[in-house]
C-alpha atoms as a printed R data frame, in Angstrom:
   type eleno elety resid chain resno       x       y        z
1  ATOM     1    CA   MET     A     1 -34.654   9.042  -71.181
2  ATOM     2    CA   THR     A     2 -33.205   5.700  -70.181
3  ATOM     3    CA   ALA     A     3 -29.383   4.799  -70.293
4  ATOM     4    CA   GLU     A     4 -30.714   1.791  -72.541
5  ATOM     5    CA   ALA     A     5 -32.609   4.625  -74.862
6  ATOM     6    CA   ILE     A     6 -29.555   6.180  -75.046
7  ATOM     7    CA   ARG     A     7 -26.744   3.556  -75.714
8  ATOM     8    CA   SER     A     8 -29.468   2.464  -78.448
9  ATOM     9    CA   GLY     A     9 -29.667   5.774  -80.166
10 ATOM    10    CA   THR     A    10 -26.185   6.085  -80.121
11 ATOM    11    CA   ALA     A    11 -25.508   2.580  -81.313
12 ATOM    12    CA   ARG     A    12 -28.135   3.347  -84.102
13 ATOM    13    CA   ALA     A    13 -26.698   6.666  -84.868
14 ATOM    14    CA   LEU     A    14 -22.803   4.964  -85.103
15 ATOM    15    CA   ARG     A    15 -24.324   2.298  -87.806
16 ATOM    16    CA   VAL     A    16 -25.478   5.096  -89.957
17 ATOM    17    CA   VAL     A    17 -22.530   6.920  -89.954
18 ATOM    18    CA   ARG     A    18 -20.500   4.361  -90.738
19 ATOM    19    CA   GLU     A    19 -22.781   3.130  -93.458
20 ATOM    20    CA   VAL     A    20 -22.318   6.754  -94.950
21 ATOM    21    CA   VAL     A    21 -18.880   7.146  -94.496
22 ATOM    22    CA   GLY     A    22 -18.141   3.272  -96.042
23 ATOM    23    CA   ALA     A    23 -16.471   1.971  -92.740
24 ATOM    24    CA   PRO     A    24 -16.862  -1.601  -92.023
25 ATOM    25    CA   ASP     A    25 -19.858  -2.439  -89.197
26 ATOM    26    CA   TYR     A    26 -18.393  -5.722  -87.123
27 ATOM    27    CA   GLN     A    27 -21.471  -6.224  -85.060
28 ATOM    28    CA   ARG     A    28 -23.912  -6.027  -88.294
29 ATOM    29    CA   TYR     A    29 -21.311  -8.374  -89.878
30 ATOM    30    CA   LEU     A    30 -21.964 -10.760  -86.778
31 ATOM    31    CA   GLU     A    31 -25.566 -10.737  -87.612
32 ATOM    32    CA   HIS     A    32 -25.222 -11.545  -91.133
33 ATOM    33    CA   HIS     A    33 -22.783 -14.261  -90.076
34 ATOM    34    CA   ALA     A    34 -25.172 -16.102  -87.831
35 ATOM    35    CA   ARG     A    35 -27.890 -15.681  -90.026
36 ATOM    36    CA   CYS     A    36 -26.638 -16.846  -93.216
37 ATOM    37    CA   HIS     A    37 -23.661 -18.839  -92.225
38 ATOM    38    CA   PRO     A    38 -24.806 -21.015  -89.345
39 ATOM    39    CA   GLY     A    39 -22.028 -23.367  -87.651
40 ATOM    40    CA   ALA     A    40 -19.438 -21.416  -88.979
41 ATOM    41    CA   ALA     A    41 -16.784 -19.327  -87.096
42 ATOM    42    CA   PRO     A    42 -16.922 -15.547  -87.712
43 ATOM    43    CA   LEU     A    43 -13.725 -13.691  -88.223
44 ATOM    44    CA   ASP     A    44 -12.436 -12.116  -84.939
45 ATOM    45    CA   PRO     A    45 -12.814  -8.082  -85.230
46 ATOM    46    CA   ARG     A    46  -8.747  -7.591  -86.183
47 ATOM    47    CA   ALA     A    47  -9.406 -10.015  -89.028
48 ATOM    48    CA   PHE     A    48 -12.576  -8.374  -90.272
49 ATOM    49    CA   TYR     A    49 -11.153  -5.083  -90.135
50 ATOM    50    CA   ALA     A    50  -7.813  -6.376  -92.037
51 ATOM    51    CA   GLU     A    51  -9.818  -8.153  -94.721
52 ATOM    52    CA   PHE     A    52 -11.887  -4.941  -94.632
53 ATOM    53    CA   VAL     A    53  -8.574  -2.628  -95.582
54 ATOM    54    CA   THR     A    54  -7.326  -5.491  -97.867
55 ATOM    55    CA   ARG     A    55 -10.446  -5.089 -100.124
56 ATOM    56    CA   ARG     A    56 -10.640  -1.338 -100.189
57 ATOM    57    CA   PHE     A    57  -7.545  -0.639 -100.779
58 ATOM    58    CA   GLY     A    58  -5.568  -3.538 -102.444
59 ATOM    59    CA   PRO     A    59  -2.972  -6.001 -100.774
60 ATOM    60    CA   GLY     A    60   0.732  -4.174  -99.933
61 ATOM    61    CA   PRO     A    61   1.143  -0.625  -98.256
62 ATOM    62    CA   THR     A    62  -1.835   1.788  -97.755
63 ATOM    63    CA   ARG     A    63   0.558   4.733  -97.708
64 ATOM    64    CA   CYS     A    64   2.119   7.187 -100.463
65 ATOM    65    CA   CYS     A    65   5.489   6.811  -99.393
């Protein structure tokens, strides 16, 4: 098995795990953005994850105390 095959398999496995647990996939977002919104700048990784947390848990603190 080549290093490239291992990397590719690992990337696919991580994509599946993220999908199962409901975590966002930044690379998938970039692919969608390039396909559906050409010419518009995509969010950087930090803004992408911040938006995910806000959509998932609402605005404000995400802890109980």
